[in-house]
VOGU-3710 file (C-alpha; in Angstrom, 3 decimals, decimal comma):
1> meclqaqker> 122,411/172,511/67,698  122,460/169,389/69,593  125,104/166,833/69,650  123,206/163,796/68,680  123,586/160,279/68,199  120,260/160,341/67,028  118,760/157,454/69,067  118,046/155,742/65,998  117,682/152,246/68,310  113,851/153,635/68,755
11> nqwyfgllsg> 113,338/154,480/65,147  111,233/151,217/64,623  108,274/150,162/67,077  105,992/147,208/67,235  103,235/147,305/70,053  99,782/146,583/70,831  97,819/144,284/68,403  99,524/143,902/64,985  100,648/147,860/65,187  103,809/149,639/64,522
21> mkydgsnyss> 105,320/153,155/63,475  108,860/153,898/61,975  110,486/157,156/62,323  112,783/158,077/58,958  114,845/160,941/60,436  112,116/163,873/60,104  108,732/161,761/59,811  106,637/158,888/61,552  104,543/156,459/59,332  102,528/153,627/60,311
31> lddnsierqi> 103,571/150,008/59,918  101,380/146,994/59,511  103,704/144,291/59,099  103,819/143,343/63,193  103,216/139,692/63,034  103,029/138,809/66,651  99,312/138,464/67,357  98,721/139,217/71,356  95,676/137,930/72,673  93,503/139,977/75,161
41> afgmiegpdn> 91,456/138,511/78,232  89,642/140,445/80,829  91,104/143,803/79,410  94,896/142,477/79,590  97,144/142,015/76,842  98,793/138,666/76,668  102,387/138,990/77,785  104,445/141,649/79,040  103,399/145,372/78,728  106,121/145,944/76,335
51> iicandedgn> 107,112/144,040/73,132  110,799/144,203/73,031  111,876/146,149/69,652  115,481/145,756/69,029  116,770/148,093/66,628  120,614/148,650/65,986  122,412/152,173/66,152  121,590/152,685/62,476  117,649/152,646/63,121  117,548/149,035/61,255
61> lmfysdgrif> 115,147/146,342/62,750  116,973/143,361/64,016  114,213/141,443/66,141  111,207/141,996/68,219  109,227/139,538/70,773  106,937/139,317/73,471  109,547/136,719/75,362  108,082/133,808/73,889  107,908/134,324/69,989  110,795/136,013/68,493
71> rnklhqnlln> 110,496/137,291/64,963  113,300/138,636/62,944  113,197/141,555/60,239  111,333/139,526/57,872  108,608/138,828/60,494  109,665/134,997/60,312  110,306/132,990/63,439  113,959/133,351/64,660  115,898/130,085/64,605  115,005/128,164/67,986
81> sptdeyavre> 111,748/130,341/68,658  109,416/130,247/69,944  110,286/129,391/73,633  107,812/127,169/75,791  107,653/130,267/78,268  105,049/132,915/78,442  105,882/136,178/79,936  103,940/137,132/82,816  100,879/139,425/81,968  101,346/143,326/82,598
91> sqaavardpg> 105,387/143,014/83,375  107,843/145,074/81,937  110,263/143,536/79,613  114,000/144,495/78,363  116,582/143,899/76,111  120,569/144,581/76,462  123,597/144,414/74,235  126,152/141,879/75,251  129,278/144,071/75,930  131,676/141,252/75,333
101> npnryyvfvt> 130,201/140,044/71,704  128,496/142,776/69,154  126,358/139,952/67,904  124,587/138,659/71,002  121,733/140,298/72,864  120,138/139,437/76,299  116,343/139,371/76,394  114,600/139,621/79,922  111,067/138,806/80,823  109,352/137,736/83,984
111> iydgirqkls> 107,846/134,573/83,630  105,737/131,832/86,110  107,640/129,675/88,247  104,723/127,632/89,802  102,723/130,647/91,713  105,690/132,542/91,643  107,441/134,643/89,347  110,902/134,350/88,483  113,354/136,853/86,343  114,710/135,000/83,296
121> ysvvdmsldd> 116,671/135,884/80,161  117,320/134,410/76,867  120,113/135,333/74,344  119,840/136,235/70,791  122,734/135,680/68,376  122,467/137,690/65,143  125,265/135,915/63,610  122,840/132,871/63,262  120,806/131,843/60,368  122,722/133,504/57,648
131> glgglvpdkk> 122,251/136,926/59,794  118,715/136,856/60,240  119,367/135,475/63,947  118,292/133,027/66,355  118,226/132,213/70,112  121,198/130,223/71,564  119,678/126,942/72,265  121,121/126,551/75,765  120,383/129,976/76,859  116,540/130,270/76,691
141> hilltsrvgq> 115,072/131,487/79,774  117,720/131,326/82,221  116,820/131,685/85,800  118,334/134,820/87,338  116,004/135,222/90,714  112,424/134,278/91,921  109,845/136,432/93,663  110,083/139,410/91,295  107,669/142,209/90,460  106,641/143,823/87,251
151> hmvtarhang> 109,221/146,412/87,349  112,215/146,221/85,080  114,649/148,666/83,286  118,229/148,937/81,824  120,790/151,464/82,647  124,311/151,957/81,499  127,323/151,616/83,571  129,495/154,811/84,269  132,225/153,251/81,920  129,694/153,352/79,311
161> rdiwlivire> 130,385/149,759/78,074  128,581/147,464/80,719  124,815/147,404/81,454  122,790/147,390/84,621  119,448/145,680/84,815  117,186/146,850/87,817  114,457/144,929/89,031  112,348/144,520/92,099  112,251/141,817/94,590  110,236/141,707/97,892
171> gtylsylite> 110,756/145,360/98,525  114,144/145,582/97,497  115,855/146,888/94,174  118,099/144,540/92,853  120,866/146,012/90,179  122,287/143,031/88,248  125,826/143,990/86,192  126,173/142,936/82,823  129,473/142,588/81,379  131,734/140,868/78,766
181> ngisntpvts> 131,907/138,022/81,092  128,298/137,650/81,349  125,766/138,583/84,012  126,509/138,366/87,800  124,202/136,675/89,913  124,715/138,244/92,812  123,251/141,760/92,431  123,699/145,313/93,998  120,858/145,893/96,598  119,066/149,070/97,631
191> negisffdgn> 116,369/149,403/100,093  114,531/152,453/99,190  111,154/153,487/100,425  109,250/150,264/99,505  108,964/147,452/102,371  109,050/143,791/102,075  106,057/144,365/104,610  104,147/145,990/101,861  103,933/142,390/100,311  102,266/141,804/97,013
201> atqfgvmeis> 101,676/145,670/96,594  105,366/146,097/95,547  104,750/143,701/92,702  102,815/145,332/90,340  104,472/148,590/88,725  106,499/150,283/86,275  109,790/152,071/86,115  111,787/153,896/83,725  115,155/155,618/83,742  116,062/159,128/82,806
211> pdnkliaagf> 118,023/159,862/79,424  121,137/161,182/81,469  121,306/157,743/83,270  120,923/159,777/86,805  117,150/159,227/87,832  114,677/156,234/88,229  111,009/156,808/88,607  108,931/154,033/89,747  105,415/153,592/90,114  103,379/151,268/92,372
221> pvlkklfilt> 99,644/151,165/91,500  98,524/149,190/94,641  100,433/151,441/97,040  99,266/154,428/95,045  102,798/156,035/95,225  105,317/157,527/92,942  109,197/157,238/93,904  111,735/159,423/92,304  115,207/157,865/93,079  118,664/159,010/92,135
231> fndltgkldl> 120,772/156,262/90,179  124,505/155,876/90,632  125,772/154,135/87,512  128,950/153,418/88,879  127,786/151,368/91,935  124,274/150,241/90,749  122,955/151,992/94,116  119,643/153,907/94,204  118,424/156,626/96,815  115,153/157,869/97,514
241> iyeeeetelt> 114,922/161,557/96,612  110,791/161,941/96,309  107,742/160,113/97,276  104,133/161,233/96,203  101,522/159,388/97,780  98,186/159,752/96,290  95,946/159,129/99,206  92,700/160,555/97,703  92,874/158,277/94,673  91,189/154,950/94,863
251> iddgaftsve> 93,021/152,008/93,317  90,606/151,853/90,364  90,894/155,588/89,188  94,388/156,367/90,750  96,551/153,693/89,619  99,973/154,321/87,984  100,322/152,996/84,870  103,374/154,677/82,910  106,035/156,796/83,669  108,559/158,598/81,052
261> fapnskvlyt> 111,239/161,122/80,959  111,409/164,088/78,765  114,583/164,152/76,671  116,538/167,021/79,179  116,040/164,433/82,069  114,415/167,533/84,151  110,791/166,816/83,103  108,702/163,560/84,499  105,544/162,423/82,991  103,290/159,838/84,570
271> tylfdgiqqy> 99,733/158,516/83,810  96,781/157,358/85,849  94,168/155,070/84,826  91,209/157,254/83,638  92,979/160,280/85,041  95,051/161,344/82,156  98,692/162,700/81,973  100,677/164,525/84,805  103,928/166,227/84,380  106,546/166,952/87,280
281> dlsdldnipp> 109,107/169,564/87,140  112,496/167,879/88,179  114,905/170,992/87,706  115,156/171,320/91,249  115,445/167,685/92,835  115,532/169,486/96,399  112,116/171,173/95,783  110,075/169,213/93,425  106,968/171,308/92,988  103,191/169,637/93,139
291> riditttpsh> 102,259/167,812/89,570  100,616/169,326/86,777  97,669/167,858/84,873  98,517/168,115/81,206  95,087/166,187/80,175  91,998/167,210/82,090  89,514/165,240/80,260  89,367/161,805/82,003  90,910/159,230/79,822  92,797/155,953/79,895
301> ypylkrgpdg> 96,365/156,882/78,712  98,121/153,446/79,530  101,584/154,046/78,487  104,035/156,559/77,518  107,423/156,168/75,421  110,107/158,694/74,294  110,699/158,494/70,638  114,087/158,914/68,563  113,361/163,011/67,864  112,550/163,359/71,615
311> qvfsvetrkp> 108,539/163,488/71,681  106,945/161,513/74,257  104,444/159,422/72,513  100,852/157,880/74,431  98,265/155,655/73,393  94,676/155,694/74,286  93,115/152,592/75,251  91,327/151,001/71,972  91,985/154,105/70,052  93,530/153,459/66,480
321> yigaiqnpnv> 95,815/156,298/66,745  98,671/157,657/68,811  99,135/160,924/70,628  102,542/163,042/71,332  103,937/165,404/73,864  105,537/167,086/71,219  107,599/169,819/73,115  108,459/167,527/76,626  111,297/169,665/77,911  108,773/172,669/78,611
331> igdgcnynpn> 106,850/173,011/81,516  103,163/173,320/81,442  100,657/173,519/78,541  103,713/174,620/76,403  104,858/170,998/76,294  102,164/170,738/73,363  100,023/167,551/74,038  98,702/166,518/70,666  96,200/163,530/71,219  96,381/162,277/67,589
341> vlslsgstll> 99,534/162,771/65,604  99,534/159,553/63,474  96,620/157,373/62,638  97,734/153,595/62,870  96,576/150,515/60,828  96,111/148,454/64,506  93,135/148,996/66,006  93,835/148,242/69,424  96,618/149,978/71,012  97,376/148,842/74,997
351> dlptfllpky> 100,838/149,163/75,167  104,257/150,927/73,766  107,793/148,864/73,233  110,615/148,746/75,154  114,056/149,363/73,271  118,020/148,940/73,487  119,600/151,867/75,172  121,574/154,067/72,607  124,806/152,627/71,742  126,008/156,718/71,644
361> pegisfinic> 123,997/158,507/74,485  123,690/162,280/73,357  126,393/164,739/73,840  129,858/163,703/74,560  129,845/159,689/75,446  132,682/157,489/76,626  133,447/153,876/76,914  136,088/152,399/79,116  137,510/154,516/82,377  139,812/152,110/84,142
371> egetteltcs> 143,701/152,967/83,784  145,270/150,923/80,753  142,168/150,815/78,968  141,668/152,857/75,418  138,951/154,990/76,212  136,804/155,825/73,032  134,830/159,213/73,068  132,125/160,270/70,859  130,148/163,285/69,489  128,314/163,214/66,432
381> vsigrplyhw> 126,603/166,421/64,861  124,117/165,774/62,194  124,171/169,018/59,845  126,654/170,455/57,811  130,031/169,452/57,511  131,324/168,886/61,043  134,856/169,644/61,959  135,766/168,145/65,562  137,941/170,111/67,902  138,665/167,968/71,139
391> dlgdgttase> 140,747/168,659/73,981  140,774/165,700/75,815  142,050/167,050/79,382  145,697/165,920/79,487  147,468/167,969/76,794  146,136/165,969/74,267  143,617/167,266/71,206  141,941/165,418/68,409  140,038/166,278/65,492  137,856/163,069/64,802
401> ehvshtyaap> 134,154/162,292/65,496  135,279/159,343/67,401  138,514/159,333/69,509  140,411/156,595/70,963  142,779/157,723/73,400  144,551/156,158/76,546  145,117/158,297/79,482  148,656/158,033/81,172  147,398/157,958/84,782  144,232/157,976/86,799
411> gtytvsvvvt> 142,315/161,162/87,593  139,499/163,435/86,487  139,734/165,174/83,359  137,884/167,943/81,762  136,998/166,953/77,912  135,611/169,581/76,046  134,713/169,578/71,884  133,925/172,278/69,768  132,184/171,292/66,388  132,439/174,109/63,679
421> dlysgdllyt> 131,284/173,704/59,852  134,272/172,840/57,694  133,202/175,574/54,968  131,626/178,347/57,144  133,591/178,267/60,177  130,014/178,813/62,064  129,882/176,889/65,324  127,336/174,018/65,293  127,979/172,547/68,700  130,170/172,731/71,991
431> etkeitiyat> 130,381/170,650/75,062  132,339/170,159/78,239  132,228/166,940/80,147  134,508/165,617/83,213  135,727/162,114/82,893  137,176/160,279/85,556  139,879/157,165/85,189  140,078/155,082/87,768  143,184/153,159/89,070  143,529/149,596/87,745
441> pnitelddiy> 145,106/147,460/90,255  147,516/144,491/89,175  148,092/141,445/91,049  151,527/140,203/91,263  152,363/136,565/90,482  150,916/134,486/93,324  152,762/131,244/94,838  151,094/128,007/95,354  150,115/127,583/99,142  151,176/124,142/100,415
451> acfeedttif> 148,778/123,397/103,356  150,044/120,671/105,329  147,604/121,529/108,258  145,904/119,264/110,762  142,818/117,620/109,270  139,351/119,617/109,467  141,776/122,978/109,914  139,759/125,778/108,343  142,062/128,353/106,338  140,503/131,996/106,201
461> fsdynediln> 141,243/133,612/102,736  141,415/137,188/104,389  144,689/135,792/105,775  146,044/136,467/102,432  144,694/139,936/101,778  148,030/141,489/102,845  149,791/139,505/100,258  147,647/140,208/97,500  147,337/143,885/98,230  150,937/144,106/98,063
471> gldpniysvs> 151,042/147,334/99,365  147,881/148,844/98,030  145,656/150,962/100,398  143,231/148,180/101,945  140,674/151,573/101,973  140,599/151,781/98,525  141,351/148,363/97,143  139,198/145,043/98,269  140,181/141,429/97,529  137,899/138,721/97,159
481> yyftetdall> 138,282/135,058/96,691  136,413/132,457/94,356  136,832/128,624/93,240  136,380/129,450/89,453  137,410/131,731/87,069  133,961/132,630/86,003  132,995/133,446/89,508  135,812/135,662/90,005  134,779/137,527/86,682  131,131/138,001/87,772
491> kdnkvieyip> 131,919/138,210/91,481  129,631/135,031/92,032  129,540/132,745/94,926  132,613/134,483/97,077  134,084/132,365/99,302  135,562/133,015/102,761  137,053/129,940/104,044  138,107/126,745/103,052  138,881/123,362/104,698  141,647/121,577/102,817
501> elgsktvwar> 141,210/118,254/101,411  143,980/116,049/100,313  145,327/117,052/96,966  144,965/120,307/94,805  142,308/123,055/95,239  142,485/125,979/92,869  141,577/129,483/94,460  140,856/132,824/92,157  141,887/136,031/93,830  139,907/139,101/92,624
511> lenslnttcy> 141,732/142,668/93,778  139,393/145,455/92,554  139,251/149,454/92,990  136,381/149,835/95,250  135,314/153,017/94,043  134,795/151,409/90,631  134,632/147,729/90,688  134,828/147,106/87,077  138,818/148,132/87,255  140,164/144,872/88,533
521> diahfdivtp> 142,566/141,996/87,963  142,237/138,366/88,847  145,069/135,605/89,468  144,885/132,236/90,797  146,940/130,043/93,288  146,665/126,327/94,297  146,351/125,179/97,850  148,219/122,102/97,950  147,635/119,512/100,694  149,902/116,035/100,163
531> efitidlpsd> 148,971/115,051/103,622  147,564/115,862/106,986  150,178/117,288/109,594  149,471/116,348/112,935  151,889/118,134/115,505  151,041/115,805/118,533  151,506/118,291/121,194  148,985/119,288/124,227  147,745/122,479/123,362  147,933/123,844/127,229
541> yyicddrtti> 151,009/123,447/129,372  150,972/124,186/133,148  153,578/125,560/135,741  152,808/123,684/138,837  154,082/124,051/142,479  157,473/125,852/143,140  158,758/124,762/139,559  159,512/127,874/137,512  160,283/126,399/134,229  158,885/123,927/131,900
551> tlnapdgfts> 159,990/121,932/128,832  158,158/121,874/125,636  158,859/119,025/123,566  157,905/118,862/119,895  157,335/115,332/118,233  159,819/113,651/115,843  159,501/113,537/111,917  159,917/116,956/110,963  162,830/118,569/108,822  163,263/121,674/111,042
561> yewstgettq> 161,573/123,407/113,876  161,234/126,883/114,735  159,743/128,560/117,943  158,278/131,961/118,310  160,737/132,616/120,833  163,459/132,453/117,866  164,880/129,066/118,880  165,313/126,348/116,349  165,672/123,186/118,555  163,049/120,393/118,956
571> sitvntigdy> 162,571/121,042/122,497  162,988/124,431/124,553  162,498/125,423/128,325  160,194/128,266/129,150  159,865/129,950/132,206  157,240/132,559/131,288  153,317/132,102/130,987  152,261/133,065/127,688  151,340/131,611/123,874  154,225/130,085/122,006
581> vlyvvkdfgd> 153,988/129,169/118,487  155,781/126,169/116,837  156,523/125,937/113,292  157,580/122,825/112,054  158,927/121,874/108,261  158,522/118,824/106,490  160,576/118,232/103,073  158,435/116,274/100,513  161,238/116,660/97,720  160,141/118,966/95,350
591> ftcesqtvis> 158,584/121,119/98,051  158,684/121,839/101,432  155,466/121,958/103,702  154,816/123,948/106,982  152,420/123,790/109,642  152,096/125,152/112,938  150,501/125,007/116,480  150,160/127,191/119,259  151,061/126,041/122,800  149,909/128,049/125,814
601> vkipdpppii> 151,762/127,846/129,020  149,523/128,894/131,899  149,541/129,111/135,984  146,496/126,929/137,142  143,603/128,106/138,868  143,946/128,520/142,572  143,616/125,429/145,003  139,907/124,756/145,543  138,359/126,258/148,553  135,365/123,816/149,785
611> qevnvidwsq> 132,444/126,187/150,862  130,071/123,552/151,789  129,142/119,677/151,329  125,377/119,283/151,009  124,346/115,478/152,025  120,874/114,192/151,024  120,408/111,244/152,821  117,351/109,028/154,587  117,202/106,758/151,608  118,869/103,383/151,237
621> dhnsieiile> 119,963/103,573/147,485  119,083/107,325/146,379  121,479/109,426/148,503  123,726/112,193/147,285  126,259/114,470/148,137  126,873/118,151/146,501  130,367/119,774/146,970  129,944/123,614/146,677  133,176/125,590/146,208  133,983/129,511/147,138
631> eegayeysvd> 135,176/130,060/143,314  134,553/128,417/140,223  137,754/126,895/138,292  138,910/123,818/136,563  138,471/121,331/139,168  137,067/117,737/139,369  135,641/115,683/142,316  135,636/112,429/144,000  133,993/110,960/147,180  136,362/108,052/147,472
641> ginyqsspqf> 139,760/109,623/146,495  140,297/107,323/143,668  137,442/107,866/141,047  137,258/111,785/140,040  134,347/113,521/137,934  133,772/116,872/136,610  130,262/117,287/138,084  130,371/118,174/141,898  127,041/116,038/142,453  127,494/112,606/143,206
651> fnlpladyia> 123,845/110,509/143,028  122,563/106,856/144,124  125,355/106,825/146,968  125,151/103,384/148,993  125,128/103,617/153,093  128,809/104,061/153,874  131,141/106,777/154,994  132,799/109,290/152,502  135,245/112,241/152,254  134,654/115,180/149,668
661> yvrevnclee> 137,825/115,437/147,526  138,545/118,309/145,308  141,464/118,696/143,343  142,697/121,587/140,410  142,594/119,291/136,987  146,019/120,483/135,798  148,394/120,485/138,676  146,320/118,032/140,737  146,446/120,054/143,643  143,812/118,485/146,161
671> vssdplflly> 141,725/119,236/149,260  139,296/117,131/151,073  136,334/117,614/153,786  135,662/116,108/157,136  134,212/112,388/156,960  130,808/112,450/155,722  128,083/109,875/156,722  124,724/109,161/155,108  121,844/108,304/158,083  119,091/105,973/157,217
681> ynkfftpnnd> 116,280/104,243/159,099  114,323/100,732/159,054  110,871/101,079/158,406  109,573/98,443/160,537  111,018/96,285/163,541  110,009/93,202/165,378  111,001/93,083/169,070  110,336/89,619/169,406  114,178/88,504/171,017  114,721/86,361/167,793
691> gyndywqiin> 117,973/88,282/167,413  116,596/90,173/163,983  115,301/93,626/164,070  114,635/93,635/167,842  115,653/97,236/168,260  114,858/100,316/166,362  117,725/103,044/165,839  119,033/105,401/163,386  121,611/103,694/161,273  124,796/105,424/161,292
701> srqdeaievy> 123,736/107,427/164,238  127,250/106,656/165,830  128,950/108,790/163,636  127,254/111,912/164,892  128,103/111,590/168,465  125,897/114,470/169,528  122,712/113,168/167,737  119,689/112,953/169,848  116,484/110,755/169,098  112,803/111,065/170,267
711> ifnrygkqla> 109,825/108,689/169,660  106,306/109,323/170,202  103,232/107,512/169,729  100,259/108,965/167,462  98,899/111,443/170,051  102,445/112,786/170,461  103,181/111,459/173,524  107,092/110,928/173,985  108,073/107,122/174,772  111,729/107,404/174,520
721> qlkstdkgwd> 115,045/109,275/173,996  117,864/107,719/172,072  121,444/108,929/172,168  124,174/107,792/169,584  125,591/105,261/171,776  122,285/103,704/172,841  121,425/100,221/171,148  118,057/101,341/170,329  114,348/101,217/170,999  112,849/97,931/172,293
731> gtyngvplpk> 109,463/98,610/171,604  108,226/99,116/175,479  107,243/102,067/177,672  108,192/101,855/181,523  108,972/98,531/180,835  105,516/97,630/179,249  105,396/96,088/175,785  103,700/98,625/173,634  100,816/97,377/171,066  101,856/96,756/167,296
741> sdywfkvvrs> 101,553/100,475/165,582  103,017/102,936/163,754  105,204/105,171/165,882  106,872/108,580/165,065  110,390/110,077/165,478  112,287/113,365/165,486  115,939/113,609/165,009  118,075/116,577/165,768  121,463/116,272/164,429  124,887/118,008/165,532
751> ngkihhghft> 124,624/120,378/162,918  121,143/121,460/163,980  119,081/119,731/161,297  115,939/117,879/162,473  114,641/115,283/160,715  110,889/113,819/161,148  109,734/110,375/159,987  107,751/107,143/161,071  108,199/103,585/161,471  105,985/100,426/162,408
761> lkr> 106,300/97,994/165,403  105,411/94,772/164,414  104,766/91,610/166,752
//
């Protein structure tokens, strides 16, 4: 005998075009009161592949919907229905309880946002309209994320209370956590098997979770792949364990259209277009054998769905009856597929519905696994007069069907239940399961922070982690920060740093158990900034020359001073290089405000050594000097000993004499070069004895005593040789005036450099 909660959430079905069926606990019967008429175009049904069919834990219909139209149990529009958004064709849909409100339900569908698909949710409140239900007006098609695909499924969190919503966006699995505080906009991500580079191929397909909440099967028709993944219901993470690629099938005859698990979670069924129903043996996840074809006649079975009694139902396109795998836990033909177990009044069967997760899963189920919470344990037996004998694993026993118990300490407890018949004493059911209770951290009272730093100072919240952890192991517990209580509850919009503004800013801290992040505490504190405090001190000091000490003088205006040396005077004298921290306090009456600054005492860079000075001359107004040092450092440069710059290059220098100066910027220790001069020559001369330009000579040649200047005619004949002391060339050769023409020169400098050029003799 099984310990069943009967899965009554799947008792009433609506699907296809005006089709439906109902389970009464022993038999199925056809329903003909489905009033959502779905249109079919080009072989595709309007809206999602799965009508949402929400039944309560007793099997009573509450509402059903295609994502736009919502109908109540009387088949009337819910209050505020229909919406103005249509669900994307062939996409999956999902429905989940609100863990914080027993009257509220989340309905998830994919809708179009321009050319992109976006994941949205609406909220149904069954307390509205005298219990017939209605859509919450400001909670219709709220955007969660864009660029999602067709895949969508819900799963139970390990705490038994919260719900995971799992979708796929651009090759990544996203797990959104639904808690009593709402839906977190920050999903857990898993990159498994599929890739962003697969493009739109990842947008199409189906996904389902196993009854034991441990496996997810995902089919991708365009990729022609089936993935089986393990699901961690505590963290929301997925891990790929099996991949089957149907390379021999074409897209037309090999596309996945449905996946569904048997009740024991150890058998998986899939369908392909025109390729029948297949079965996978999952009893050994490390060695999954090749699939078994359950049907061999080519048929179009687009959808599979597990019923409340464990049968896996199928529909065959446009047939007025429904089939079933009647023993789905059995491997091979013994699973007993019957293509016609119930004739239905609807004539067009294209899909099967999606349901709420069972409030009470099969076997021992429990809710709440954080320290200090009351853990609710349940196991229901549906025959005889059951008598329950619980061993809760901590020395406590109980005899109720539903047990409420608070464990005194975190740990793993082995819980067992034995169910016997009250009258006969016969054993009806027995089961043993481990329950882990996770430690819940508590935040001690947090003091406000009075932040009077300099303006634009960044506060890093991680600096306060140690205070909030208060001795807890940072490898087990983690701290995060938010600007609103809602964000802290949902873990949305985490903040890492903050630049204080004048006034007060509230910050919420979340301290959570990293093993089970639903075990947490939140608290808030204020960052108060009455004014920005500036500590007017240079950040760097240097010990120069032969001085062995230096005095650090803090500015006036503070109540107290404290240095990292332990001294509390306004000024201190130091003789050691290093960093010195100054803490100052300013009294505002009701509170004091602290600020700090770091002062570095250093030794300067060594005196500069000039390696070379490059002079680029021969221009009247575009000459330059570049000073090259042996070592880089904090130096500044000058060519007149008065005006200094950070660049070692000087441009557009006038004709003059120069000396290159280099000094260390902090202690101003200076070195200089030998005198420098710039050479230049006139482009023409007029030897007519009028006193102007009668001679041609290299300008500034007298600065280089060893300079030699040679003058040639156009044929290369040397006409004259000049020294630095010569007045210049007068335009004659052997006393005979030469005609007007262009003449050439060569200059040999004392440093070995040679320059060539030409000029004009005019008469």
